[in-house]
C-alpha positions in Angstrom: -0.1 0.0 -0.1 1.1 3.4 -0.6 2.3 5.6 2.2 -0.3 8.3 3.0 2.1 11.1 2.5 2.8 10.0 -0.9 -0.8 10.2 -2.1 -1.9 13.8 -3.2 -4.6 15.3 -0.9 -7.5 16.2 -3.7 -10.2 17.4 -1.3 -13.6 16.6 -1.5 -15.5 15.7 -4.9 -16.7 18.5 -6.8 -19.9 17.6 -8.4 -19.4 20.0 -11.2 -16.3 18.3 -12.3 -15.5 14.6 -13.6 -15.4 12.1 -10.8 -15.1 8.3 -11.1 -17.3 6.4 -8.7 -15.9 5.5 -5.2 -16.6 2.1 -3.6 -15.7 0.3 -0.5 -13.1 -2.5 -0.7 -15.7 -5.0 0.4 -18.1 -3.9 -2.3 -18.0 -6.3 -5.1 -20.8 -4.4 -6.8 -18.2 -2.5 -9.0 -17.1 -5.7 -10.6 -20.6 -6.2 -12.1 -20.5 -6.9 -15.9 -23.5 -4.7 -16.1 -21.6 -1.7 -15.0 -20.7 0.3 -18.1 -18.1 2.8 -16.7 -15.1 1.1 -17.9 -11.9 3.5 -18.6 -8.4 3.5 -18.3 -8.2 5.9 -15.6 -9.8 7.3 -12.6 -11.0 11.0 -12.3 -11.2 13.1 -9.4 -12.3 16.7 -9.8 -11.5 16.6 -13.5 -7.9 15.3 -13.0 -7.2 11.8 -14.5 -5.1 9.2 -12.4 -3.4 6.1 -13.6 -4.7 2.6 -12.3 -2.8 1.8 -9.1 -2.5 5.7 -8.2 -3.6 6.6 -4.7 -5.2 9.9 -3.7 -6.3 11.4 -0.3 -9.9 12.8 -0.3 -10.4 14.3 3.5 -8.9 11.3 5.6 -9.9 8.6 3.1 -7.2 6.9 1.0 -8.5 6.0 -2.4 -6.9 3.5 -4.8 -7.7 3.6 -8.6 -8.8 0.2 -9.6 -9.2 -1.5 -13.1 -12.2 0.0 -14.9 -11.6 3.3 -13.7 -13.4 3.2 -10.1 -12.0 4.5 -6.8 -11.7 1.9 -3.8 -11.6 3.0 -0.1 -8.3 1.7 1.2 -8.4 3.2 4.8 -7.3 6.4 6.4 -4.8 8.9 5.1 -4.2 9.9 8.8 -0.5 9.2 10.0 -0.4 6.3 12.2 
């Protein structure tokens, strides 16, 4: 897992800008074949991030997964 200090802090999602969906790690719904959101990147406030990148939104650590969705990985707060 990426260290929290390495992940850019991106703030809260702005509904006026392009954002990829955010799911919990235990949520298998994003793997549904019915979901038609497949992209090669994740978006947060209009900025594209590569698959495997991490960002901090508030204190939540998000990881960009295949199909272009964010998955909550835990906390960005230093331990």
